[in-house]
Structure formats: C-alpha cells, structure tokens
KOLMI-729271 format. One line per 10 residues: number of its first residue (from 1); their letters; for each residue x, y, z negated of C-alpha. Coordinates in steps of 0.001 Angstrom, whole numbers, plus 524288, in hexadecimal, padded with zeros to 5 digits. Layout:
NUM = A = X/Y/Z ~ ...
***
This chain:
1 = MTIASMTGYA = 0F693/936F1/05964 ~ 0F3C3/9416F/04F65 ~ 0F170/94FEB/050B4 ~ 0FC8D/95949/04DAB ~ 0FD1B/96656/046E4 ~ 103E2/971C0/04D82 ~ 10AD5/975F6/04109 ~ 11725/96FAB/03BBC ~ 1257E/970E3/03846 ~ 13130/967E9/03A30
11 = RAEGHDSHHS = 13FE9/9684B/0381F ~ 14AE4/95FD4/03D93 ~ 1599F/96048/03B57 ~ 16546/95BF8/0435B ~ 173F6/95DC3/044A2 ~ 18008/95AE6/04C99 ~ 18E79/95C2D/0493D ~ 18DF6/96B02/04A10 ~ 1808C/96F62/04570 ~ 1745B/96BC4/03E1B
21 = WVWEAKSVNG = 16717/970CE/0425F ~ 158EA/9718B/03E64 ~ 14D18/97193/04754 ~ 14079/97742/041D7 ~ 1333D/9768E/04887 ~ 126C7/97D7B/0446C ~ 1198C/97D95/04B1B ~ 10CBC/984C7/04944 ~ 0FFDC/98570/0508F ~ 0FFE5/9896D/05EDB
31 = RNLELRCRVP = 0F73A/98855/06AC6 ~ 1020A/981D3/0729C ~ 10FA6/97C94/07018 ~ 118DC/9882A/06E84 ~ 12707/98655/06A7A ~ 13143/98FBA/06550 ~ 13EFE/98A63/06413 ~ 14997/991B3/05C71 ~ 15761/98C80/05E41 ~ 1650B/99241/05C74
41 = SGYDFLDSAA = 16BD6/998DF/067C9 ~ 17129/98EF5/0714F ~ 166AD/984D0/06EA5 ~ 15C1F/98A15/077B3 ~ 15C24/97D32/07F2A ~ 154A1/9775E/073B2 ~ 148BF/97FD2/076BD ~ 14482/9779E/08266 ~ 146E8/96B0A/07ACD ~ 13E84/9703E/06FB2
51 = RDLAARFLKR = 13358/9735A/07909 ~ 133C0/965E9/07F4E ~ 133D7/95F0D/07221 ~ 12934/967C3/06C7A ~ 1204F/9648B/077F9 ~ 122A7/95617/07562 ~ 11F0B/95685/066F2 ~ 11522/961B6/0662C ~ 10941/96653/06DC0 ~ 1056E/97356/067AD
61 = GNVQISLTQT = 10A66/97D43/05DD4 ~ 11419/9885A/05C4C ~ 12117/981BD/05953 ~ 12D9D/98834/0548A ~ 13A65/9809A/054F5 ~ 14726/985B9/04F64 ~ 15506/98081/04EE2 ~ 15E64/98468/04404 ~ 16CA0/9805A/04562 ~ 1776C/98027/03B21
71 = RLSDGQAVRL = 185ED/97D26/03C38 ~ 189CD/9714E/03472 ~ 1959E/978BF/02F2C ~ 1940A/982F5/02481 ~ 19C40/98C28/02CDA ~ 1A8CE/98AC9/024C1 ~ 1AEC3/97EBA/02B00 ~ 1B959/98320/03491 ~ 1C371/97D22/03D76 ~ 1D09E/98238/041E4
81 = NRDLLVQILE = 1D2E6/984F2/05030 ~ 1E0D9/97FF0/04FF7 ~ 1E38C/9827B/05E45 ~ 1E032/990D5/05CE9 ~ 1E819/99236/05056 ~ 1F418/98C04/056A7 ~ 1F30E/99559/06226 ~ 1F260/9A103/058E1 ~ 1FE49/99C51/0512B ~ 2060D/99A4C/05DA7
91 = IIDDLSPQHP = 202C4/9A82A/061DB ~ 2073C/9AD38/0548D ~ 2141B/9A5BC/055B2 ~ 21672/9AB8F/06324 ~ 213AA/9B96C/05ECE ~ 21A87/9B960/05174 ~ 228A2/9BB18/05698 ~ 22440/9C676/05F0A ~ 21D72/9CD5B/053B5 ~ 22599/9CB08/04778
101 = GVTMARWDGL = 21E77/9D5A1/03FE9 ~ 2113B/9CF35/04107 ~ 20D19/9C73A/03543 ~ 209D7/9B8F5/037BA ~ 1FB2C/9B65C/03716 ~ 1F62A/9AF60/02AEF ~ 1EDCA/9A33E/02B92 ~ 1E15E/9AA47/02778 ~ 1E382/9B3B0/032D0 ~ 1E5EC/9A8AF/03C73
111 = LSIKGVLEQA = 1D9DD/9A10B/03803 ~ 1D14F/9AD20/0391E ~ 1D410/9AE23/047AC ~ 1C792/9AB1C/04F02 ~ 1C718/99D17/053C2 ~ 1D19A/99794/04AC0 ~ 1C76F/992E6/040F3 ~ 1BA5C/98DE6/045FA ~ 1AE56/98846/03F9F ~ 1AF61/979A3/0406B
121 = DGHEPQDEAA = 1A1B6/97846/04653 ~ 1A0E4/98588/04C60 ~ 19E97/980F9/05A50 ~ 19386/979EC/060F5 ~ 1973C/96D28/06767 ~ 19BCC/9706F/07507 ~ 19CB8/96347/07BD5 ~ 190A2/95EC5/08339 ~ 18ED7/95267/07B3B ~ 18EAB/959EC/06E69
131 = LAGRDAALKA = 18538/9640F/073C2 ~ 17C31/95994/07933 ~ 17C51/9529E/06C18 ~ 178E7/95F0E/064EF ~ 16DD3/96244/06E53 ~ 16855/9547F/06D40 ~ 1689C/9553A/05E60 ~ 161AE/96264/05E74 ~ 1571D/95D49/06788 ~ 15566/95116/05F3B
141 = SLETVLSLLA = 1534C/95985/05326 ~ 149E4/96203/05AE6 ~ 141F6/95619/05ECD ~ 141E0/951AE/050A2 ~ 13C95/95E8C/04B76 ~ 131BF/95EF2/055A9 ~ 12E3A/950DA/052D3 ~ 12D75/953F9/04449 ~ 1251A/95FF0/04740 ~ 11BC1/95799/04F35
151 = EMRQSEGGRI = 11AEE/94DB4/04415 ~ 117E2/95868/03A3A ~ 10D63/95DED/0431A ~ 1078A/95057/04492 ~ 10770/94EA8/035DD ~ 100BB/95BAF/033E4 ~ 0F75F/95844/03EDF ~ 0F33F/94C02/03785 ~ 0EFA0/95450/02BCE ~ 0E7DB/95DB3/0345D
161 = AAVLLDQLDQ = 0E0EB/95240/03AF1 ~ 0DC09/94D99/02DAF ~ 0D6BB/95B38/02ACF ~ 0D01A/95C10/03826 ~ 0C99F/94ECB/03684 ~ 0C481/952D3/0293C ~ 0BEE9/95F4E/02F18 ~ 0B884/95785/03A0F ~ 0B255/94EDB/02FBC ~ 0ACE5/95B06/0291B
171 = MAILSERAGQ = 0A760/95FBB/0361F ~ 0A0E8/95285/03861 ~ 09AB0/952C4/02ADA ~ 095AB/960AA/02CC0 ~ 0904A/95D21/03A36 ~ 088BF/951BC/03458 ~ 08385/95A6C/02984 ~ 07F2F/9644F/033A1 ~ 077ED/959BD/03B26 ~ 070EC/9558B/02EB7
181 = CASLRPDAVR = 06C1B/96319/02B00 ~ 05D99/96361/027D2 ~ 05B91/96E8A/0315A ~ 05F58/9658B/03CA8 ~ 05551/95AFA/039A1 ~ 04B04/9599C/0447F ~ 03FBA/95DC4/03BC0 ~ 0472E/969DB/0372E ~ 04ABA/96D57/0452D ~ 03C7C/96BE0/0498C
191 = ERLRAQVAAV = 0379A/97459/03E73 ~ 041A0/97ED8/04182 ~ 03DE1/97E74/04FDB ~ 02F7A/97F97/04C71 ~ 03217/98B94/04403 ~ 03A9D/99205/04E36 ~ 030C1/98F82/05929 ~ 02630/9954B/05095 ~ 02EAB/9A150/04ECE ~ 03009/9A289/05D88
201 = LEGGHALPED = 02125/9A20A/05F32 ~ 01E62/9ABD7/05462 ~ 01657/9B7A0/057EC ~ 00C52/9B03B/05FCA ~ 01304/9B294/06CC3 ~ 010C3/9A765/075F2 ~ 01D12/9A21A/07C33 ~ 01E00/99992/08835 ~ 02057/98B47/0857F ~ 02D70/98B7C/08C83
211 = RIAQEVAMIA = 0320A/996EB/0840D ~ 02E0B/98F9F/077CA ~ 03546/98394/07CB2 ~ 0417F/98BCC/07F09 ~ 040F3/99195/0716B ~ 03F26/9843B/06B39 ~ 04A7F/97EC0/07329 ~ 0536E/989ED/06EFB ~ 04FB9/9883E/060B7 ~ 051EA/97988/0618B
221 = VKADVREELD = 05F4D/97B19/067BC ~ 06398/984C4/05D73 ~ 05ED9/97BEE/0527D ~ 065D3/96FD8/057C8 ~ 07418/96E86/05382 ~ 07576/96015/056AE ~ 07D47/96307/062E4 ~ 0872A/96B14/05B23 ~ 08861/96071/050DE ~ 08A41/95612/05B5C
231 = RLRSHITAAR = 09527/95E08/0619D ~ 09B93/9602A/0546B ~ 09BBB/95178/051F1 ~ 0A143/94F2C/05F7E ~ 0AC17/9593C/05D65 ~ 0AF66/95341/0502A ~ 0B0F8/945DD/0567D ~ 0B995/94BA4/06143 ~ 0C230/952B8/0575C ~ 0C43B/94646/04F88
241 = QMIAEGGAVG = 0C835/93F07/05BDC ~ 0D208/94999/05F7F ~ 0D83D/9493D/05211 ~ 0D8F1/93A5D/0528E ~ 0DF6D/93A8C/05FF5 ~ 0E93E/944EA/05B81 ~ 0F2B2/94C2D/0643C ~ 0F1B2/95A6A/06845 ~ 0E31B/95C3B/0659A ~ 0E3A5/969A0/05F38
251 = RKLDFLSQEF = 0DDC1/970F1/06AD0 ~ 0D2B8/96711/06C5D ~ 0CF5F/96790/05DF3 ~ 0CF99/97665/05E64 ~ 0C5BD/9760C/0698F ~ 0BD3A/96C8A/061E0 ~ 0BDA5/97553/055F0 ~ 0B816/98046/05E65 ~ 0AD33/97719/06291 ~ 0AAB7/97391/05459
261 = NREANTLCSK = 0A956/981EC/05119 ~ 0A035/9846E/05C7E ~ 096E2/9799C/05838 ~ 09744/97E1C/04A0F ~ 0941F/98C0D/04E2E ~ 08898/9875F/0563C ~ 083E8/97F10/04AED ~ 083F4/98ADB/041E0 ~ 07D43/993A7/04BDC ~ 07249/989C6/04DE8
271 = SSDVDLTRIG = 07068/9871A/03F9A ~ 06402/98C12/0390E ~ 066B9/9848B/02C9D ~ 06F4A/988A9/02133 ~ 074E3/97B0A/01F13 ~ 07843/97959/02D69 ~ 07E9E/986C1/02DDC ~ 086B5/98389/021D8 ~ 08B49/976D4/0281C ~ 08EA3/97E2B/03491
281 = LDLKAVIDQF = 096F8/987E6/02D1A ~ 09DF4/97CEB/025D6 ~ 0A05C/97683/032EE ~ 0A63B/98300/0386E ~ 0AF5A/9840F/02CAC ~ 0B481/97630/02EBB ~ 0B60A/978AD/03D55 ~ 0BE2B/984E6/03A9F ~ 0C6FC/97CF6/0319B ~ 0C806/9727A/03C16
291 = REQVQNIE = 0CC22/97C52/0465A ~ 0D65E/9824D/03D69 ~ 0DCBE/974F6/03BE3 ~ 0DBDC/9723E/04A6F ~ 0E419/97E66/04D3A ~ 0EF9B/97747/046F9 ~ 0EEB5/96B52/04FC5 ~ 0F792/96914/05B67
***
C-alpha cells in the first residue's frame, strides 16, 4: 500500500439514449473527508450515492463533484404529434360550415400550435425500466470518476513519498554530523565543564559541595545533546516505516514532524558551538520542508 495525496482531479463520461453526461471530481487538502456534490435539479438522489462511494475510495480531503448533462439532440430534431393534429383538423371541419367567413388555417399556423411539434428527445424516459437504467449508468460513471480520482491521488502520493524519504535521508545525515561535532567529544565536554565550574566559583566565595554538584549536573545536562539526537534517529526510523506501510498516515507524520521540530529546537538551544548551531538550523529547514509536504498527504 502506498500513501496518497489529498489533491487531484478526474473526469468520466457516460450516456444513454436521451442524454450524455460528464462527472468531474476535484479534491484539495482537508482535515477530514468533506464532500460537495453539484447535480442538476431532479438528480438529488445521487448525493447520497456520491457520499457512500467517496467514503469507500477516499479518507481525507475537501472533494467537489459535479454532474453536467447534455441532450443528445441539437434541439432541432422534432416529431409530429399526429393524434393532436388530427383532432385539430376534425374540429376545423366541424366548425367551417358554421363560420363560412373564417379563413381556413394554413399549415404554418397549424404546426405552430403548442404540442403539434415536439422535440424528438424532449422527454425523460418515463417507464421504470428506462429510469432504473439511466440511474444505474449515472452511478456507474460516478464510481468511475471517484476511482480515477483515487488513482490520481495515489500517483501523486508516490511522488510525495519519494520527496519525504529524501528529506528523511537529509535529516539522518545532519543528525550524524551533529553527533560528530568536535564540541561533543568527551575531552571538549570536560574542558567546557571545567571552565564553566571555574566561572561559578569565581570571586572566592566558598560554595557547599552539594551546590557545586548541582551546578555541574546542570551544566552537563545542558551540554549533552545525545538524547535529542537519539530521539531524532528514532523518529526518522518511525517515519520511514509509516511511509513504507502506506495508507492514511498523514496525521501521524504530521505529529512526527512536530516532534522533529521540538528536538531540533532543543538541539539549537543547547548548542554552544557554531558548527552545531549551523547544523541545527539546517535540520530545522529540512524539517519545515518535510512538514509542508506532509500537509498534502491523506
């Protein structure tokens, strides 16, 4: 299983004997799965179907689905309502002897009477079988467009996964460089502690042994960043595992990116060395880039 992006676009077409239609689906980032479905009047029943299908294919994101419908005819094809025309002619025949002064209607007048000429495809199918067939075709096209949207999001997610793994590699390299800084070598740490303890004892004021021990312990803790580096390595391993497992891991990776940032901040605050500080800042920059990418993941 791979991770999926929350952004994507898909389009699917369909038709029956009366209409053609186009489904379009777009999605962007969102905290949860939110769906907006725009359909023509009379097709509101598709809203619930769209929500059920969206929940099957997608986990998170703001999704907009729209249906556009077009008559297969260009609007000029017509048919003659012969029954109505015959009735009108019979009425004219009955009335003509009684009104000899009235001029007989011409054909253009008769054909202009409402209902005599109709658009050949101007009516929706009325029998239950035809309606059920149309509804099934619309739902099939709807399922297709959501399936295509999910595939596009998966494809984009694969690209994002490659970027995230590269950024995790950069974090791992920077963490190793931080651990190898000269300022963290035991002899350098001892020398720094010696100087800082001497500064505490300056002025010739005698301090109790327990107070000196407390000061030394505080200085040692502040100088030691091994715990932060160990946690960073652990978080990097966890993030790689999540990406490898795939699925809806966006929230978990977002939480990890916050942990990354917390450790990097602590590393910088503890640093008393220019090189270590520079590495910490580079690490924070990569972590910010990582988190930006994570916001796009389902």
